[in-house]
N, C-alpha and C positions, 0 to 999 in steps of 0.2 A: 418449501422443500427442505428436508433435513440436510445437515452437513454431509452425512454418509451418502445419501441419494445424489446430492450434487456432485460428490466426488466420482461416483460411478458414471454419471452422465458426462462430465467433463473429461474423464479418462478416455472415452471413445473418441472424443473430439481431438484431444492431444495426440492420440495414436495416429490420426490421419496425417498430422504434420510429419511424424517420423516416417510414415509409409510413403509419403510423396516426395521424398528426397530432401526434406528440410534438415534431417539429421539421421544417421544410421540408427537402426532399431536399437532401443535400450531396454533394459530390464523393466518389466511392468512394476509400477510402484504399488505396493500394498498400503492402502489407506490406514491400516492398523499400525504402520510404522511411524506415522506422524501424530503429533499431539492433537491436531485439529481433526484428524480423520479425513483430511482432504489430500489430494494427490498432486495437483498441478496449479501453479500460480502463474497467471499471465501478467505481463508488464507492458503497459502503454507508456513508453518513455524508458530509456535505458541509459540515462546519464549518471551523474554521481550517486544520487540516492537509489535509483533503480538498480544499478549494477551492484551496489553494496548489499541491498536487500536480496538480490538474486544469489549472491555468494553465500549468504546465510541460509537461504532456502535450500540450495543444493546440498549444503553441509548437513542439513537436517532431513534429507531424504526426499525432498520435493522435486518434481519436474518443474522446469521453468520455460516459458515461451516468451522470448524477448521481442520487442518491436520499437521502432523509432520513426521519425518523420522522413528519414532518408532512404529507407528500404532495408530489407533483411540482409542483403549482401554486405552492407556496411557494418554488420554486427558479427562477422565471422571470427574476428580475433577474440571478442568477448565470449562467444559461444564455445570456442576452442578452449579458452581458459576455464570456463565453467564445467566443461566435461560432458559426458554422454547423457546426462539428465537434462541438458539444455538444448534448445532449438531456437531458431529465429523465424519470424513471420511478419505479416502486416499487422497493423493495429487491430483490424477486424479479426484476424486469425488468433492473435493473442487473447482477445476478448472472448472469443468462442471457445478456445481451448482451456482457459483457466476456470477452475471452480471458485476461485477467488482471484480478483484482479486488482493490481496496483496501478493507479493513475498518477504519474509523476512527470508531468509536462509543464512548460511555462503556462501560467494562468491565462495568458492571452490566447492560447490555443485550446482551451478546454472545450469549446463547442465543436472541435474536430474529433473528439472522442466518440467512437461509434456507440450508438444507443441500443439498437436491437439486440446485438449479441450479448449485451450486459444485462438484459432483462432478468430480474429475479436474483441476480448475483450480488454478493458482497463486494463492494468496491472500496479499497483503501485509498483515500485522498491524501497525498503528501504535499499538496500545492501550497504556495504562499504568494501573497500579492507584493510584487515589487513594481511600483509605478514607473520606475526608471526603465524597466523592461516591458511591462505590460500596458503602459499608457494609463492615464487617469481613469479610474472607475468611480464615479461619484457615489454610487450606492454603498460602496465599501468605505470610502472616505467619510461619508456622513453617518456611518454606523447603522445603516438600514438592513444590511445583510452580512453574511460571512462568505469566505471563499468556498467553503464546503456546501453551504446552502445553494450557491450558484451551480455547483456541479450536480447536486441532488436535483435541482430544478431541470437541468439538462438531461438527467438520467432518471426520469420519474418512476420507472419500474425497478430500479436498482436500489440496493441498501448501502448507502454511503456511510463510511466511518472515517473520521479524521484521525490520522496517526502518522508518526514518523516525520512530521513537518518541523519539529522544533529540536532536531538533533543534527549536528554536523555529520556529513556523509562519512568522514573518516572514523567517527566514533561508533558507527553502526556495527562494525565487525570487531571492535576492540573493547567496548564497554560492557558487554553482556556478562552477567554473573549468575551463579546458582541462586535458586529461590531462597535459600536459607542464609544468604550473605546479607548482613545488616546494612552494608553500604551499597546495596543493589540500586542501580539507576532506575528511576521511575519515569515513564513517558505518558503524558496525558492523551486520552482518546475522547472522542465525542461522536454521537450518532443518535438517530431517532428510533432505531430498532434495537431492543434489548438483546435479542438472539444474535444479531450481527455483531454487536459490540462484544458479546461473550466469545465468539469465534476469534475476533481480532485480539482480544485480551489473551486468549490461549496461545495464539501465534506469538505475541510479544513475550509471553512467559517462556515459550519454547526457544525463542531467540536470546533469552537472557535478560529480559527487562520486566519491570513491574508495571502493569497497565493501571492507570489512574483514571477512572471514569469521571469526566467533568460535566456530563449531562448531554443535552441535545446538540445538534449542529448549530443551533442559534447561540450556544454557549462557547463555541470553539474559538471565537475571537480572543478569548482570554489567554490563548497560547499561540496566537499568530505573531507575525513579525513585530518587533520593537516592544513587545510586552515583557514583563518581568520573567515569565516562564519560557521565553524563547531562547533556544540554543544555550541553555544554562544546565549544568549537570545538577540534578536534584534527586533526592530519595523521596519515597512516598510521604515521609513526614514533612519534607520541605515544600511540597507542591501546594497544599491549601493556601499557605500564606502568599505564595507567588501569584496564584490565580486570583486571590482576593485583592491584590494590589493592582490588578489590571484596570486600565481606564480606556474609555473610548468617547468619541463625540456624542 
């Protein structure tokens, strides 16, 4: 499905949230107003990373549908801050409404991400493995898989792209720069589908960052936790060396 067709489909789903009391009716988003041609971004997880990305999204003309594990009523303050282009729903509602969906939950909860409403959609995975929080996962510690490969396995009909996992939340809304700025911050991405990565790269560019394609999801370990490219400010010229210096078991 093309980005434009996906936007039209998701628009009708997000309209339902506004029509059923989740948020007073807002102006219809014209997909031509966004760089990606999409209209609505769903968020499964609305913590530090999710809320910051939502702030950038509404600033660039997107609707956002926020969700968390505690219920939409707990997101009223965030939705009020984000304004009329924001609403709150369940994880399934956010997944259904978004034509692109951001999964930003603790890794230990990734199997709670709804599968069916994400079929065919681009899913941005911001997750990182923290064994202190998530418990020990031998397959990760032995280098047999990556965090995003685990999510892709859970979402077999979605198109997972790893992004925004190696930047501090506070930097997301402050570090963006124009495309012609020589000091523009670069963020690595990884994914198994070229078209999906292209859409995410366009979104990063719209948000003020240079997307650096590191390869497949199997390569995403190179910018996971404790690697040289993790939460370090880099330009596109800096990234290859950082990625090459990564090590794993």
